[in-house]
C-alpha positions in Angstrom: -0.4 0.1 0.1 1.0 3.4 -0.8 0.7 6.8 1.3 -1.9 6.8 4.0 -3.7 10.0 4.1 -6.1 11.0 6.7 -8.5 14.3 5.8 -10.1 16.1 8.5 -13.4 18.0 8.0 -14.0 14.7 5.5 -17.8 15.5 4.9 -17.3 19.3 4.1 -17.4 21.0 0.7 -13.7 20.4 0.5 -13.0 17.5 2.5 -15.6 15.7 0.6 -14.0 16.1 -2.7 -10.5 15.4 -1.8 -11.8 12.1 -0.3 -13.2 11.3 -3.2 -10.3 12.5 -5.4 -7.5 11.2 -3.4 -9.6 8.1 -2.4 -9.9 7.3 -6.4 -5.9 6.8 -6.7 -4.6 3.5 -6.1 -1.4 4.9 -4.7 -3.2 6.4 -1.4 -5.3 4.8 1.5 -8.0 7.3 2.7 -9.1 8.0 6.1 -11.9 10.5 6.0 -12.3 12.0 9.7 -15.4 14.2 11.0 -16.0 15.6 14.3 -17.8 12.3 15.2 -14.4 10.8 15.1 -12.5 13.4 17.4 -12.6 17.0 18.3 -9.8 19.1 17.0 -9.9 21.5 19.8 -9.5 18.8 22.1 -5.5 18.0 22.4 -5.7 14.7 23.5 -8.5 13.2 21.4 -6.5 14.6 18.3 -3.2 13.3 19.5 -4.7 10.0 20.4 -6.6 9.6 17.0 -3.8 10.4 14.7 -1.6 8.0 16.7 -3.9 5.3 16.4 -4.5 5.6 12.8 -1.0 6.4 12.0 -1.2 8.6 8.5 1.7 9.6 6.3 -0.1 13.1 5.9 -2.9 14.9 7.2 -5.0 17.1 5.2 -6.6 19.6 7.8 -10.0 21.0 6.0 -11.8 21.2 9.5 -12.4 24.9 10.1 -14.9 27.2 11.2 -15.8 29.4 7.9 -18.5 31.8 8.9 -16.7 35.1 8.6 -19.3 37.3 10.1 -20.3 34.8 12.7 -16.4 34.7 13.8 -16.6 38.5 14.6 -19.2 37.5 17.6 -17.5 34.1 18.4 -13.9 35.2 18.6 -12.9 32.6 21.4 -14.8 29.9 19.1 -12.9 30.9 15.8 -9.7 30.9 17.7 -10.4 27.7 19.4 -11.2 25.7 16.2 -9.2 27.5 13.5 -6.0 28.1 15.5 -6.0 25.9 18.7 -7.3 23.1 16.5 -4.7 23.5 13.7 -2.2 23.2 16.9 -3.4 20.2 18.2 -3.5 18.8 14.4 0.2 19.9 14.3 1.2 18.3 17.5 -0.4 15.0 16.6 1.1 15.0 13.3 4.7 15.9 14.8 4.4 12.6 17.3 4.1 10.6 14.6 6.1 12.2 12.0 3.5 12.8 9.4 3.1 15.9 7.1 0.4 18.3 7.5 -1.2 20.1 4.4 -3.3 23.1 6.2 -5.9 24.8 4.2 -5.7 28.8 4.7 -7.5 31.6 3.0 -6.9 35.0 1.1 -8.7 36.8 4.5 -5.1 36.9 6.1 -4.5 40.0 3.8 -5.6 43.6 4.0 -6.4 43.8 0.3 -4.3 47.1 -0.1 -1.7 45.5 -2.3 -3.8 45.7 -5.7 -1.4 43.2 -7.3 -1.8 39.6 -6.6 -0.4 38.5 -3.3 2.5 36.2 -3.2 3.4 33.5 -0.5 5.8 36.1 1.3 3.8 39.1 1.7 3.3 40.3 5.2 -0.3 39.3 6.4 -2.7 41.8 8.2 -6.0 40.1 8.3 -9.1 42.6 8.6 -11.3 40.2 10.6 -11.3 37.4 13.0 -11.9 34.9 10.6 -8.7 35.8 9.0 -6.6 36.5 12.2 -8.0 32.9 13.7 -6.6 31.1 10.4 -3.3 33.4 10.2 -2.8 31.8 13.8 -3.5 28.3 12.7 -0.4 28.9 10.2 1.8 30.0 12.6 1.2 27.1 14.8 1.8 24.7 11.9 5.0 26.6 11.1 6.3 26.7 14.7 5.4 23.0 15.3 6.5 21.3 12.3 9.3 21.1 9.5 7.4 18.7 7.2 3.9 20.8 5.9 2.0 22.4 3.4 0.1 25.7 4.0 -2.4 26.0 1.0 -4.2 29.6 0.5 -7.0 29.7 -1.2 -9.9 32.0 -2.1 -13.6 32.1 -2.6 -14.6 28.5 -2.8 -17.6 26.8 -4.0 -18.4 23.0 -4.1 -21.1 20.5 -4.3 -21.4 20.2 -0.5 -22.5 22.8 1.8 -23.8 26.2 1.7 -21.6 28.5 -0.9 -22.0 31.8 -2.6 -23.2 30.0 -6.0 -26.0 28.5 -4.1 -26.9 31.3 -2.3 -27.3 33.2 -5.6 -29.2 30.6 -7.2 -31.5 30.3 -4.1 -32.1 33.9 -3.8 -32.9 34.1 -7.8 -35.5 31.3 -7.0 -37.4 33.7 -4.6 -36.7 37.4 -6.2 -39.4 38.6 -8.3 -39.6 42.0 -10.5 -39.0 44.7 -9.7 -37.1 43.5 -6.6 -33.5 42.6 -7.7 -30.4 41.0 -6.1 -27.7 43.6 -4.7 -24.3 42.2 -4.6 -20.9 44.0 -3.8 -18.8 45.0 -6.7 -15.8 46.5 -4.7 -14.3 43.2 -3.6 -12.1 41.3 -6.0 -11.0 37.7 -5.9 -11.0 34.2 -7.7 -13.6 32.1 -7.0 -12.4 28.3 -6.5 -14.0 25.1 -7.2 -13.4 22.7 -4.5 -12.8 19.9 -7.2 -10.1 21.5 -8.9 -8.6 22.7 -5.4 -8.5 18.8 -4.5 -6.7 17.8 -7.8 -4.3 20.6 -7.2 -3.3 19.6 -3.9 -3.1 15.8 -5.0 -0.3 17.4 -7.4 1.7 19.0 -4.7 1.5 15.8 -2.7 2.7 13.7 -5.9 5.4 16.0 -6.0 6.3 15.6 -2.1 6.5 19.2 -1.7 6.5 21.5 1.2 6.0 25.5 2.2 3.2 27.8 1.7 1.2 27.6 -1.9 -1.5 29.7 -3.3 -4.0 27.8 -5.2 -7.0 29.2 -7.0 -8.7 29.0 -10.4 -7.2 31.1 -12.9 -8.7 34.7 -13.5 -10.5 36.9 -11.1 -13.6 38.7 -10.6 -15.6 40.9 -8.0 -18.8 39.3 -6.5 -21.1 41.2 -8.7 -19.5 40.1 -11.7 -19.4 36.5 -10.4 -23.3 36.8 -9.4 -23.6 37.7 -13.1 -22.2 34.7 -14.4 -23.9 32.5 -11.8 -27.1 33.6 -13.6 -26.2 33.7 -16.9 -24.9 30.4 -17.1 -27.8 28.8 -14.9 -30.1 30.2 -17.5 -31.8 32.4 -14.7 -31.2 35.8 -17.2 -34.7 37.7 -16.1 -33.1 38.2 -12.5 -31.7 41.7 -12.4 -28.4 42.1 -10.6 -27.3 45.6 -9.1 -23.7 46.4 -7.8 -23.6 48.0 -4.7 -20.5 49.0 -2.0 -19.3 47.0 0.8 -20.5 49.7 3.0 -24.0 49.7 2.1 -24.2 45.7 3.7 -23.1 46.8 7.1 -21.6 43.1 7.6 -19.9 42.3 11.0 -16.5 41.3 9.5 -14.2 43.8 7.1 -13.2 42.2 4.1 -10.3 42.7 1.8 -11.0 44.7 -1.2 -8.6 42.9 -3.2 -7.3 39.2 -2.5 -6.0 37.8 -5.8 -3.5 35.1 -5.2 -0.5 34.8 -7.4 -0.4 31.0 -8.0 2.9 31.0 -9.9 5.0 29.0 -7.3 2.5 25.9 -7.6 2.5 26.3 -11.3 6.2 26.1 -11.2 6.6 22.9 -8.9 3.5 21.2 -10.5 3.6 22.5 -14.2 -0.2 22.6 -13.9 -2.3 25.6 -14.5 -5.9 25.7 -12.7 -8.6 26.0 -15.4 -10.5 29.5 -15.7 -13.3 30.3 -12.6 -15.8 30.7 -15.6 -15.1 27.1 -17.0 -14.8 25.7 -13.3 -18.4 27.2 -12.7 -20.0 26.0 -15.4 -18.9 22.4 -14.6 -20.2 23.0 -11.4 -23.8 24.1 -12.3 -24.0 21.1 -15.0 -23.2 18.3 -12.3 -25.1 19.7 -9.3 -28.5 18.9 -8.8 
């Protein structure tokens, strides 16, 4: 048998695709773990579960990702996203396993106005980004063998995401009403299936370090919503661009969070497809 890989958050949006894609390859033995198997915020449970299963690689996707809720639940956000990552990293160190930690574009403040590279200095604007950065730092402090994968604007078949939200809203909005979507935040929508394939390529290359991975291209949330409605055939629904300040959301978001993925491309000799192509694929293959 080849590499034994354990995926946390195995029933989540990214975790479920990773389990499916990595599990389809004969060179990997897959273990999908959920909260029912162990609680990442419990150091003993985490280290014990990893010791019992003894994987070569842990892909840590389990996370508290509700960005606005994190503002009200700071302690929980840090407990899950930072302390949880620290516990998983400790468990990996005990068994000499490599850890792949999934992080976010929200560790940056958005002031750069050109794609962020892996060495740029993080400065989160919100609790979610701050807690995920705490997870990154814990992983780097504890382990030598790790990968940190920064990604952005995830959508996938399992769980709620921007695409499913827009489609649901489009089904209930009736003229003269419309959807109001922010047009002053720019990033790269990323399909969890494409991200899973990209992570597999880094595993195959035995890579270590920090990597940015998103689908190619970029847009604003408003432009993203327009394409979702266009590709799903809901062209009668009107979308109106608004400014972030008009929403009064608890968490500030970076206005610009495009990630430079050239380091990933250089190591794998692979370029992810454009987000529009990925979106079409998602819409065609999602009930």
